[in-house]
C-alpha positions as CSV (number, residue, x, y, z in Angstrom):
1,M,43.4,48.5,45.1
2,I,39.7,47.8,45.1
3,K,39.1,50.6,42.6
4,K,41.8,49.1,40.3
5,K,40.2,45.6,40.4
6,Y,36.9,47.2,39.6
7,L,38.3,49.0,36.6
8,I,39.9,45.7,35.4
9,I,36.7,43.7,35.7
10,T,34.7,46.5,34.0
11,A,37.2,46.5,31.2
12,V,37.0,42.8,30.8
13,C,33.2,42.8,30.8
14,A,33.2,45.6,28.3
15,T,35.5,43.7,26.0
16,V,33.4,40.5,26.2
17,L,30.2,42.4,25.6
18,T,31.8,44.2,22.7
19,W,33.0,40.9,21.2
20,M,29.5,39.4,21.6
21,A,27.8,42.4,20.1
22,C,30.2,42.3,17.1
23,T,29.8,38.6,16.7
24,V,26.0,38.8,16.8
25,W,26.1,41.7,14.3
26,H,28.5,39.8,12.1
27,Y,26.1,36.8,11.9
28,Y,22.9,38.7,11.5
29,R,24.2,41.3,9.0
30,P,24.1,39.2,5.8
31,V,20.5,38.3,6.2
32,G,19.4,41.5,8.0
33,L,18.7,41.9,11.7
34,F,15.0,42.4,10.9
35,S,14.8,39.8,8.2
36,S,11.3,38.6,7.4
37,N,12.6,35.0,6.9
38,P,13.3,33.7,10.4
39,V,14.0,30.2,9.1
40,A,16.8,31.4,6.8
41,R,18.1,33.6,9.6
42,A,18.2,30.7,12.1
43,Q,19.9,28.5,9.6
44,Y,22.6,31.1,8.9
45,I,23.2,31.7,12.6
46,I,23.6,28.0,13.3
47,E,25.9,27.4,10.3
48,Q,28.1,30.4,11.2
49,A,28.1,30.4,15.0
50,Y,27.8,26.8,16.1
51,V,30.9,25.6,18.0
52,N,31.7,22.9,15.4
53,P,31.7,23.4,11.7
54,L,28.7,21.7,10.2
55,T,29.2,18.8,7.8
56,K,27.3,18.5,4.5
57,E,25.3,15.7,6.0
58,Q,24.4,17.9,9.0
59,K,23.3,20.7,6.8
60,T,21.1,18.4,4.7
61,A,19.6,16.9,7.9
62,M,18.9,20.4,9.2
63,E,17.1,21.4,6.0
64,D,15.1,18.2,5.9
65,A,14.0,18.7,9.5
66,A,13.0,22.3,8.9
67,I,10.9,21.5,5.8
68,N,9.4,18.4,7.4
69,A,8.4,20.4,10.4
70,M,6.7,23.0,8.2
71,V,4.6,20.4,6.4
72,N,3.8,18.5,9.6
73,S,2.6,21.8,11.2
74,L,-0.3,21.7,8.7
75,G,-1.9,18.8,10.5
76,D,-2.9,17.4,7.1
77,P,-2.8,13.5,7.0
78,Y,-2.1,13.5,3.3
79,S,0.6,16.1,2.9
80,R,4.3,15.2,3.6
81,Y,7.8,16.1,2.8
82,L,9.8,13.7,0.7
83,N,13.5,13.8,1.2
84,I,15.9,11.9,-1.1
85,D,15.1,8.5,0.3
86,K,11.3,9.1,0.7
87,L,11.0,10.5,-2.9
88,S,12.6,7.3,-4.2
89,D,10.2,5.2,-2.1
90,Y,7.3,7.3,-3.4
91,K,8.2,6.6,-7.0
92,E,8.6,2.9,-6.2
93,T,5.0,2.8,-4.8
94,K,3.7,4.2,-8.1
95,Q,5.1,1.2,-9.9
96,E,2.5,-1.2,-11.0
97,E,4.6,-4.3,-10.1
98,Y,6.6,-4.4,-6.9
99,W,7.5,-6.4,-3.8
100,G,5.6,-5.7,-0.6
101,I,2.2,-6.4,1.1
102,G,-0.1,-4.4,-1.2
103,V,-2.0,-1.9,1.0
104,S,-2.9,1.8,1.0
105,I,-2.2,3.3,4.4
106,N,-2.3,6.9,5.9
107,F,-1.0,8.2,9.2
108,D,-3.7,9.6,11.5
109,A,-2.4,12.1,14.0
110,T,-5.5,11.9,16.2
111,E,-5.1,8.1,16.5
112,N,-1.3,8.3,16.5
113,A,-1.5,5.2,14.3
114,M,-1.6,4.0,10.7
115,I,-5.1,3.7,9.2
116,V,-5.8,1.1,6.5
117,I,-7.6,2.7,3.6
118,A,-7.8,-0.6,1.6
119,P,-5.7,-3.6,0.8
120,Y,-5.2,-4.2,-3.0
121,D,-7.1,-7.1,-4.6
122,G,-5.3,-10.3,-4.4
123,S,-2.5,-8.8,-2.3
124,P,-0.8,-10.4,0.7
125,A,-2.5,-7.8,3.0
126,Q,-5.9,-8.8,1.7
127,K,-5.1,-12.6,1.9
128,A,-4.0,-12.1,5.5
129,G,-7.3,-10.5,6.4
130,L,-6.4,-6.8,6.7
131,L,-9.6,-4.7,6.3
132,P,-10.4,-1.0,5.5
133,G,-10.5,1.0,8.7
134,D,-8.1,-1.2,10.7
135,V,-6.0,0.9,13.0
136,V,-2.4,-0.3,13.0
137,T,-0.9,0.4,16.4
138,Q,2.3,-1.6,16.1
139,V,4.6,-3.0,13.4
140,D,6.8,-5.9,14.4
141,G,6.4,-4.9,18.0
142,T,7.2,-1.2,17.6
143,T,4.5,1.2,18.5
144,V,3.5,3.6,15.7
145,T,4.2,7.3,16.3
146,A,4.5,10.4,14.1
147,D,8.3,10.3,14.6
148,N,8.8,6.7,13.4
149,Y,6.0,6.4,10.8
150,N,8.2,6.8,7.8
151,A,10.8,4.4,9.2
152,L,8.1,1.8,9.8
153,I,6.7,2.2,6.3
154,N,10.3,1.5,5.0
155,K,10.4,-1.5,7.3
156,I,7.2,-2.8,5.9
157,K,8.5,-2.5,2.3
158,S,12.1,-3.7,3.0
159,G,13.2,-6.9,1.3
160,K,11.6,-9.4,-1.1
161,E,11.2,-12.1,1.5
162,G,10.0,-12.6,5.0
163,S,7.0,-11.2,6.8
164,V,5.8,-8.2,8.8
165,T,3.5,-8.4,11.8
166,F,0.8,-5.8,12.4
167,R,-0.9,-5.2,15.7
168,I,-4.3,-3.7,14.9
169,R,-7.4,-2.4,16.6
170,R,-10.6,-3.3,14.9
171,D,-13.6,-1.8,16.7
172,D,-13.0,-2.8,20.3
173,S,-10.8,-5.8,19.7
174,Y,-7.0,-6.1,19.2
175,L,-5.6,-8.6,16.7
176,T,-2.1,-9.7,15.6
177,I,-1.9,-10.2,11.8
178,P,1.3,-11.6,10.2
179,I,1.7,-10.7,6.5
180,E,4.1,-12.5,4.1
181,R,5.7,-10.2,1.6
182,A,5.3,-11.2,-2.1
183,E,5.3,-9.7,-5.6
184,V,2.3,-7.4,-6.0
185,K,0.9,-7.0,-9.5
186,R,-1.6,-4.3,-9.6
187,E,-4.4,-5.3,-12.0
188,S,-7.1,-2.7,-11.5
189,V,-10.1,-3.9,-13.6
190,S,-11.8,-7.3,-13.8
191,Y,-15.2,-8.2,-15.2
192,R,-17.7,-11.0,-15.8
193,M,-21.3,-11.5,-16.9
194,L,-23.7,-12.3,-14.1
195,E,-27.2,-13.8,-14.5
196,D,-29.9,-12.1,-16.6
197,G,-27.6,-10.1,-18.8
198,L,-26.1,-8.1,-15.9
199,G,-22.5,-7.1,-16.3
200,Y,-20.2,-6.8,-13.3
201,V,-17.0,-4.6,-13.4
202,R,-14.7,-4.4,-10.4
203,I,-12.3,-1.5,-10.2
204,S,-9.8,-2.0,-7.4
205,E,-7.9,1.3,-8.0
206,F,-7.3,3.9,-10.7
207,I,-3.9,3.5,-12.2
208,H,-2.4,4.3,-15.6
209,N,-3.8,1.3,-17.5
210,S,-7.3,1.4,-15.8
211,T,-9.0,3.4,-18.6
212,E,-7.9,1.0,-21.3
213,E,-8.9,-2.0,-19.2
214,F,-12.3,-0.4,-18.3
215,E,-13.1,0.4,-22.0
216,A,-12.2,-3.2,-22.9
217,A,-14.4,-4.6,-20.1
218,I,-17.4,-2.4,-21.2
219,S,-17.0,-3.4,-24.8
220,A,-16.8,-7.1,-24.0
221,L,-19.9,-7.0,-21.8
222,K,-21.9,-5.0,-24.4
223,D,-21.0,-7.7,-27.0
224,Q,-22.5,-10.2,-24.6
225,G,-25.8,-8.3,-24.5
226,M,-25.4,-6.4,-21.2
227,K,-28.7,-5.0,-20.0
228,G,-27.5,-3.5,-16.7
229,M,-24.2,-3.1,-14.9
230,V,-22.7,-3.3,-11.4
231,I,-19.6,-1.2,-10.8
232,D,-17.8,-2.4,-7.7
233,L,-15.7,0.3,-6.0
234,R,-15.5,-1.3,-2.6
235,N,-12.0,-1.2,-1.0
236,N,-10.9,1.1,-3.9
237,P,-8.5,3.6,-2.3
238,G,-8.4,6.0,-5.3
239,G,-5.6,6.8,-7.7
240,Y,-4.9,9.0,-10.7
241,A,-7.4,11.8,-11.4
242,D,-7.0,11.6,-15.2
243,S,-8.0,7.9,-15.2
244,V,-11.1,8.3,-13.1
245,L,-12.2,11.3,-15.0
246,A,-11.9,9.5,-18.4
247,M,-13.7,6.5,-17.1
248,T,-16.5,8.5,-15.5
249,D,-16.8,10.5,-18.8
250,S,-17.6,7.3,-20.7
251,L,-20.6,6.6,-18.3
252,L,-22.1,10.1,-18.1
253,P,-24.0,12.2,-20.6
254,E,-22.9,15.7,-21.3
255,G,-22.4,17.7,-18.0
256,V,-20.1,18.4,-15.1
257,I,-18.2,15.4,-13.7
258,A,-16.7,17.3,-10.8
259,Y,-14.8,20.5,-10.1
260,L,-11.7,21.4,-8.0
261,E,-11.4,24.5,-5.9
262,D,-8.0,25.9,-4.6
263,N,-7.2,28.1,-1.6
264,A,-8.0,31.2,-3.6
265,G,-11.5,29.9,-4.6
266,K,-10.4,29.3,-8.2
267,R,-12.4,26.5,-9.8
268,E,-11.4,24.0,-12.4
269,Y,-14.3,22.1,-14.0
270,F,-14.2,18.7,-15.6
271,N,-16.9,17.9,-18.1
272,S,-18.2,14.8,-19.9
273,D,-19.2,14.7,-23.5
274,E,-22.5,13.5,-25.1
275,A,-21.5,9.8,-25.3
276,Y,-22.6,7.7,-22.3
277,L,-23.6,4.2,-21.3
278,P,-27.4,3.9,-21.6
279,V,-28.0,1.0,-19.2
280,P,-29.2,1.0,-15.5
281,M,-26.2,1.0,-13.2
282,V,-25.5,0.2,-9.5
283,V,-22.3,1.3,-7.8
284,L,-21.1,-0.7,-4.7
285,I,-19.2,1.2,-2.0
286,N,-18.0,0.7,1.5
287,Q,-15.7,2.4,4.0
288,G,-12.7,1.5,1.8
289,T,-14.1,3.5,-1.1
290,A,-11.9,6.6,-1.1
291,S,-10.8,9.6,-3.1
292,A,-11.0,9.0,-6.8
293,S,-13.5,6.2,-6.4
294,E,-15.7,8.5,-4.4
295,L,-15.4,11.0,-7.2
296,M,-16.9,8.5,-9.6
297,A,-19.6,7.3,-7.3
298,G,-20.5,10.8,-6.3
299,S,-20.8,12.0,-9.9
300,L,-22.9,9.1,-11.0
301,Q,-25.2,9.6,-8.0
302,A,-25.5,13.3,-8.6
303,H,-26.5,12.8,-12.2
304,G,-29.0,10.1,-11.3
305,M,-27.1,7.6,-13.5
306,A,-26.5,5.0,-10.8
307,V,-28.0,3.8,-7.5
308,I,-25.4,3.6,-4.7
309,I,-25.6,0.4,-2.6
310,G,-23.5,-0.6,0.4
311,E,-22.1,1.3,3.3
312,K,-20.8,4.9,3.7
313,S,-17.5,5.7,2.0
314,Y,-14.2,6.8,3.5
315,G,-14.6,10.6,2.9
316,K,-11.5,11.9,1.1
317,A,-12.2,14.7,-1.3
318,V,-8.9,16.5,-1.5
319,G,-6.3,16.2,-4.2
320,Q,-2.5,16.1,-3.8
321,A,0.3,17.1,-6.2
322,L,4.1,16.7,-6.1
323,F,6.0,20.0,-5.8
324,P,9.8,19.7,-6.4
325,V,11.9,21.4,-3.8
326,T,15.2,20.2,-5.3
327,D,15.9,17.8,-8.1
328,K,15.9,15.0,-5.5
329,T,13.3,16.2,-2.9
330,A,9.7,17.3,-3.1
331,I,6.6,18.2,-1.1
332,Y,3.5,16.0,-1.6
333,L,0.9,18.6,-0.8
334,T,-2.9,18.8,-0.7
335,G,-3.7,21.6,-3.1
336,A,-7.4,21.5,-3.8
337,R,-10.8,20.1,-2.7
338,Y,-13.1,18.5,-5.2
339,F,-16.8,18.9,-5.3
340,T,-19.6,16.8,-6.9
341,P,-21.7,18.3,-9.7
342,K,-24.2,19.4,-7.0
343,G,-21.5,21.4,-5.2
344,E,-21.0,19.0,-2.3
345,C,-17.6,18.3,-0.8
346,I,-17.7,14.9,0.9
347,D,-14.2,15.3,2.6
348,G,-14.4,14.0,6.1
349,V,-18.0,13.1,5.5
350,G,-18.2,10.3,2.9
351,I,-21.0,9.3,0.5
352,E,-24.1,7.9,2.0
353,P,-25.5,5.0,-0.1
354,D,-29.0,5.2,-1.5
355,V,-29.6,1.6,-0.2
356,L,-27.7,0.7,3.0
357,V,-26.6,-2.9,3.0
358,S,-23.9,-4.2,5.4
359,L,-21.5,-7.0,4.7
360,P,-20.3,-9.4,7.5
361,E,-16.8,-8.4,8.6
362,E,-15.4,-11.9,7.9
363,L,-16.3,-11.5,4.2
364,M,-14.7,-8.0,3.7
365,S,-11.4,-9.4,2.5
366,K,-13.1,-11.7,0.0
367,I,-15.0,-9.1,-2.0
368,S,-13.1,-9.7,-5.2
369,V,-13.8,-13.4,-5.3
370,M,-17.3,-13.8,-3.8
371,G,-20.5,-14.5,-5.7
372,P,-24.0,-13.1,-4.7
373,E,-24.7,-16.3,-2.6
374,Q,-22.3,-14.8,0.0
375,D,-22.1,-11.2,-1.0
376,T,-25.2,-9.5,0.4
377,Q,-24.3,-6.2,-1.3
378,L,-23.9,-7.7,-4.7
379,A,-27.1,-9.7,-4.3
380,K,-29.0,-6.5,-3.5
381,A,-27.5,-4.8,-6.6
382,I,-28.6,-7.7,-8.8
383,E,-32.1,-7.6,-7.3
384,F,-32.4,-3.9,-8.0
385,L,-31.1,-4.2,-11.6
386,Q,-33.5,-7.1,-12.3
387,T,-36.4,-4.7,-11.5
388,Q,-35.0,-2.1,-13.8
389,T,-34.4,-4.5,-16.7
390,G,-37.8,-6.3,-16.5
391,Q,-36.3,-9.6,-15.3
């Protein structure tokens, strides 16, 4: 009797093991048991062997999660996966008129928080007192994490009315800053003539119309007899490479503006022509001067065409591009580093000013509207240019 039971149990176990082996072989076979693509293999196993049939929504969510995890594993604060909703949001942020609070923000994994690169000139964020370098730890009472970062960004941008409240850390202090949403119109270039024939051009970011606006500003100031020029790049978070390259070209004599280097060491050089602006120049920078604005400042400094005054810049010298995954999704990926004409990469380092001048914290959000009476950095720029123009 015992022997018979043993034979029955053995037969059942053999049947189960045979079924399991056949099942595993069935699910592995189409992609190969030793496939070199474990992600595709894992996806196929789940789709075929999971106890419940997967819906289309589940399959999409699974693909999004896998791609998102791959990009996040890079540990790069600038690279991210854009699913259908996020790609739509990305395109919306590139519009030059929109509703929101008007600020450039990145997620910092080491801080587990949002880091303010710079508020846009005249934006609700600037008017509320948000400053470059502020660490946003909470949004409307919700603590910022890597998992909810994108959801909180959507919350910040949602709706055309109402406000959003930031809890920020600034140095060793914590502040609560409510910001009213409003229509943000991105005007990137403004200018005026200062005393003693000194022109002042402020570039708040590099967008599509910046080159045309910059050329018009330079032309107008030259018509007014400009003898020297201040270029204000403070709180400028960057923007389009083609815009900053064209604008820097108009200032530099013939030579290298900058070059890019990819992961294979391949370089792409960007050069200026013979035409340039033959007046003494000062460039104003601070910790909100980032990316494309650092490219302009670094190139002018390397060629000896401008003196840099202010505080050390942000330190972003990597470029991103949009790589389509499907017709409705993409990866926004860091693809190259850029270098100054002297071969320096200031990523994570920043540009050191030639003349260090600090600005009181309470005046940081008023840069675009202050005169030299309050603006110590602008006053120093004027003082320097006066010595260069014989004033």
